Structure formats: C-alpha cells, structure tokens
C-alpha positions in Angstrom: 0.0 0.0 0.0 2.9 2.4 0.6 3.7 2.7 -3.1 0.2 4.0 -3.8 0.1 7.8 -4.2 -3.0 10.0 -4.0 -3.1 13.1 -6.2 -5.6 15.4 -7.8 -7.0 14.1 -11.0 -6.0 15.6 -14.3 -7.9 15.7 -17.6 -5.7 12.9 -19.0 -7.1 10.6 -16.3 -10.7 10.9 -17.5 -10.8 7.9 -19.9 -9.4 5.5 -17.2 -11.9 6.9 -14.6 -14.7 6.4 -17.1 -13.6 2.7 -17.6 -13.6 2.2 -13.8 -17.0 3.7 -13.4 -18.6 2.0 -16.4 -17.4 -1.4 -15.2 -19.5 -0.8 -12.1 -22.5 0.4 -14.2 -22.5 -2.8 -16.2 -21.3 -5.4 -13.7 -21.8 -4.1 -10.1 -24.1 -2.4 -7.8 -21.9 0.4 -6.4 -23.8 2.8 -8.6 -27.4 2.6 -9.5 -26.8 4.0 -13.0 -28.0 1.5 -15.6 -26.4 2.9 -18.7 -22.7 3.4 -19.3 -21.6 7.1 -19.4 -19.9 8.6 -22.4 -16.5 10.2 -22.6 -18.2 13.6 -23.2 -20.3 13.2 -20.1 -17.3 12.2 -18.1 -15.3 15.2 -19.2 -18.2 17.4 -18.0 -18.3 15.4 -14.8 -14.5 16.0 -14.4 -14.9 19.7 -15.0 -17.5 19.9 -12.2 -15.0 18.4 -9.8 -12.3 21.1 -10.1 -13.2 23.2 -7.0 -11.9 23.2 -3.5 -15.3 22.1 -2.3 -15.8 19.3 -4.9 -12.4 17.8 -5.6 -11.5 14.7 -7.5 -8.6 12.5 -6.3 -7.0 9.5 -8.0 -4.9 6.6 -6.5 -1.9 5.8 -8.7 0.9 3.2 -8.6 3.7 3.1 -11.1 1.8 5.6 -13.3 -1.3 3.5 -13.4 -4.6 4.9 -12.1 -6.2 2.4 -9.7 -9.3 4.2 -8.5 -10.7 7.6 -7.6 -12.7 9.5 -5.0 -14.7 12.7 -5.2 -17.0 15.1 -3.3 -20.1 16.1 -5.3 -22.8 18.6 -4.4 -25.4 17.0 -2.1 -28.2 19.0 -3.5 -28.4 22.0 -5.9 -29.9 24.6 -3.5 -27.3 27.1 -2.2 -27.9 26.3 1.5 -26.5 22.8 0.9 -23.1 24.0 -0.2 -21.5 22.9 3.1 -22.8 19.3 2.6 -21.0 17.1 0.1 -21.6 13.5 -1.1 -18.7 11.2 -1.2 -18.0 8.6 -4.0 -15.1 6.1 -4.3 -14.5 3.7 -7.1 -11.6 1.2 -7.3 -10.7 -0.7 -10.5 -11.4 -4.4 -10.2 -7.7 -5.4 -10.4 -6.8 -3.1 -7.6 -9.4 -4.2 -5.0 -8.1 -5.5 -1.7 -4.9 -3.5 -1.9 -5.9 -0.6 0.4 -6.8 1.8 -2.4 -10.2 2.7 -1.0 -8.7 3.4 2.4 -6.2 5.8 1.0 -8.8 7.5 -1.2 -11.2 7.9 1.7 -8.4 9.2 3.9 -7.6 11.9 1.3 -11.3 13.0 1.2 -11.7 13.0 5.0 -8.5 15.0 5.4 -9.7 17.5 2.7 -13.1 17.9 4.5 -11.4 18.6 7.9 -9.1 21.2 6.2 -12.0 22.9 4.4 -13.5 26.2 5.5 -16.7 25.3 3.7 -17.4 21.6 4.2 -19.4 20.8 7.4 -21.1 17.4 6.6 -20.0 14.5 4.4 -22.8 12.1 3.3 -22.2 8.7 1.7 -24.9 6.6 0.1 -23.9 2.9 -0.1 -25.8 0.0 -1.6 -26.5 -2.1 1.5 -24.8 -5.2 0.2 -21.5 -3.4 -0.1 -20.5 -4.4 3.4 -16.7 -3.6 2.9 -17.6 0.0 2.1 -19.8 0.3 5.2 -17.1 -1.1 7.3 -14.5 1.3 5.9 -16.8 4.3 6.5 -17.3 3.3 10.1 -13.5 3.0 10.5 -13.2 6.6 9.5 -15.8 7.8 12.0 -18.9 7.9 9.8 -22.2 7.2 11.5 -24.9 5.0 10.0 -28.1 7.1 9.6 -30.6 4.7 8.0 -31.6 2.5 5.1 -33.9 3.2 2.3 -35.4 -0.2 1.2 -35.7 -1.3 -2.4 -35.0 2.1 -3.7 -33.3 1.0 -6.9 -33.9 -1.9 -9.3 -30.8 -3.3 -11.0 -29.7 -6.7 -12.3 -33.2 -8.1 -11.9 -33.6 -7.2 -8.2 -34.4 -4.4 -5.8 -31.5 -2.9 -3.9 -31.4 -1.0 -0.6 -29.2 1.9 0.2 -27.6 2.8 3.5 -26.9 6.4 4.5 -23.7 7.4 6.4 -22.6 10.8 7.6 -19.5 12.5 9.0 -19.7 15.9 10.7 -16.4 17.8 10.3 
C-alpha cells in the first residue's frame, strides 16, 4: 500500500476513470446507474469536480490509475453548499490493496481542512459491506436504510446512509 500515491485528478485521467465507473455500471451495484456514461459526459463530470469544495482524487501506482474518489454537491440549493456527497470507485484489479482506504483518507483530510465543508454524506448500496465497514473505520455514523430504492440486475436494492460531521 505504501507505493500508492494519491493526487488530484488531471484531464488525462478521464478515460481511465470512465472505464472504472462504467465497469460498475455494467457489472456491479456500487452505482445505480443503468447505462454506461460517455466520454463527453465524463469530461463534463471531471470539470464539475475542479473546485476546493468538490475535488477529485486518484490513486496511482507506477503511473497506473487504480481508482478515484470525489466530493459532489449533495443538492443544488445554495444552502446545501457545506454538505458534500462522497464517492469512491476502485478498479477491479486493484481491490483488496488498500486503495479505497487511501482515497477515503484523502477526502476526509480534505473535509477537515476545508473552511466550507461541514457534513459529508455517503450513500452505499446495502450489500456493499466492505464499504460500510470502511466508512465506520473513519468515523462515519450510520443514519438509516432506504429499502428497495433501486432496481438493477433483476432485483431491488437497498441503500444505507452514512454521515460524518467535520
């Protein structure tokens, strides 16, 4: 894990980040998106994560991007600016190597250093037990479950809500 570095994402990372995300769209339940995103959509997504409140980090080893994490707006109304929603995606070949831990640590550190961020929210599909465990390790508090909120891969899925006040 020590050879993994965390850095801000750059535009050249976008195709790899899209591949990581679209793998989950098609094969997983970490996102409830049903249709793969396009490169144009992902460049727009990248552009929206270039602020101090909504950063985008990547985990890299030997020049290879292994995963990414970001803060996104929780809601569009101005009063929600201090609340961010966390996302972490790790490429399938890099799972179990501590990548998600390093990415979450970078986001939590960023939140604590921010003059704007007050609350970090994470929405996790309820069968993603490793992610829930990781969030608890970093001090996130479980706040509830929405049952059968999404339908993917022929079944209904629950989501669990976690929060961290900073």
